[in-house]
N, C-alpha and C positions, 0 to 999 in steps of 0.2 A: 749156763747159758741164762739162767736167771739173774746173774750178776749184772749182765749189760743192760737190761731194762732198768734195774734199780740204780744203776749209776747215770744213765739218761735221766731218769725222774729225778735225782739229787741234783745233777747238774742244772736242770731246769729249775727247780726250787732255789738254788743259789741265784741263778741268773735273774730270777724275778724279784729276788729280795733286795739285791745290790741297788738297784735305782731307788727304791724306797728309804736306803738308809744314807744316800747321798743328799746332800742339801738342793733343794730346788733351784733351778737355773732361773733367775728372774733378770729380765731384760734391764739393762742399767742405762742404755742409752736415752737421754731426755727426749721427748715429743718436740720436734722443732715448730715454734710458733710461725703461724702463717704470717703472710706479709701484712701489714697494715693497708686497710683500703686507701686508694688515691682520691681523696675528696674535694681535690682543687676545682671540680667544675661545681661543687656545691657550696664552695666557701662562702660566696656572696650572700647565702642565706642566713649565716650565723648572726645572731641579734634578734632583735623584737619587731615584729610585725603587726599592724592592724589590719584586719581583711573585713571585706563586705560581700555577703554571699547573697545573690539573688536567685532564688529558685521560682520558676514559673507557677509552682504548686502552693507558694506561700504569699501571705498578704504584703509582706513587705522584707527588704533586705535584712539580715542580721550579722550583728560584728562579732568577730572572734579576735583574740589576742593571742598570737602565734611567737612562741620563742624557740630558737634554734641553738645549741651548744654542742661541742664535740664531749664525748664523755670522757673519763679520766684515762680508758685504756686505749683510746685511739682507734678503736674498731667501730664505734657507731658515732652517729649524730643522734643526739635526742631532740624531741620536737614535742612541745607541750602546747596544747591548744585549748583555750578556755571559751567557752560561750556562755554569757549571761544569761539569767532568765528572759524568756520570751512570753508573748501571749498564748503561744501554742506549745511552749516547753516551759513549765513552771519552776524548775531548779536549775542551778548552773550545771553545765556539763564539761568535764574535763577529758581531755582525750591524750594519750601519750603515744607517740610513735617511735621508733628505732629504726634508724636506716644504716644499713651496712652492705658490704660487697661481698658475694659468694663467688670465689675464683673457680670452683668446682663447677657451677653452671652459667658462668661468665654474666650475671646478672645482678642487679641492686635489688635487695630486699628491704621492705618496709613492713615490720610487725607493728601492730597497732592495738592499744586497749584502752578501754576508758569507763566513766560511770555508766551506770542504767545497763551493764551487760556489752557496752559496744567492744568489738573486735573486729581485726581485719589482718589478712597477709597480702599485700600487693608485690608485684614483681616489675622490673624495668630493664630494658636492655641498655639505658643509659641517654645520656644527652644526646640529642641530634642537633647540631647548632644550638639555637635558644629554647628548644624543647624537650622535654622528658615525658613519656608517655608511662601511666602507672596502670597495670592490669590485675584487678582484685581477685585473687583466686579464692577467695572466700566466700564470694558472692554466689548464692543461690536462688534461683527465683522462688518467690513466696506469694501470698494470697495478696500483699500489697505491691510488690516490684516485681515485675515478669522478666525484666532485662535492664542492662546498663551498659555504657560504653565504657572504654577506658578513661580516665582522668588525664587531661593534657594540660601540663604548665607550660606557660610560655613565659620567659625572662625577656621582659621589655627594656629593663634596665638593671642596673644593681641594687635598686631601691624600689622596683616595683614587677610585680608577676600578675599573670592572668591565667587562671586555671578553668578549664570547661569540660562538662560531662553532661550525659543525657541518659535518662532512663525512661522505661515504659511502665506506666500504672497496669497492674494485671488484670483489675476488674473492667477498666474502661478503654484500655488501649491508647490512652493519651499519652503522647511523647512530652516529656519535662525536661527544661533545659536548666542546668545548673552553671552559674558562673562566679567564680571569686576573683575579686580584685584584691591585691594585698601590696600595701605601701610600708617600707621600713621605716620606724620611728626613728 
């Protein structure tokens, strides 16, 4: 009768040791590459633009040079924005945006970073006619800005865009309008 438990114990040890001696099964199927985004609605942006931004909380409009290009992978549009020094901003500010499409969430994504700790993450459902609205997921109310609207860009032609946004100052409750007009160089 003692033989049966010994046989069972021996068989169990052998069964446990067999998988350890076999080579590990590694998945060999390559991960399929996702489809590249359809940037056709954004194609008109490719190139260099000169933009003028007028904010109701600043003494004068300021200029930005914006360059759009496709990245080498075909999955992103790279946007580089450079603002020269101003009376209220004493150094050049460069902001880099990367725009792509997320098919899992059916939305456009804009990831940005820049000098002086600038960062952002905005999403859009895409172009509706000649307009696209970007919602800033990274915005959080602060001591300076209490709220903001989405930024809406309107394509008035292949060489001109107008973007608008509004924000509310936290301390005063004052509504501030921001309008950016861009012309392709």
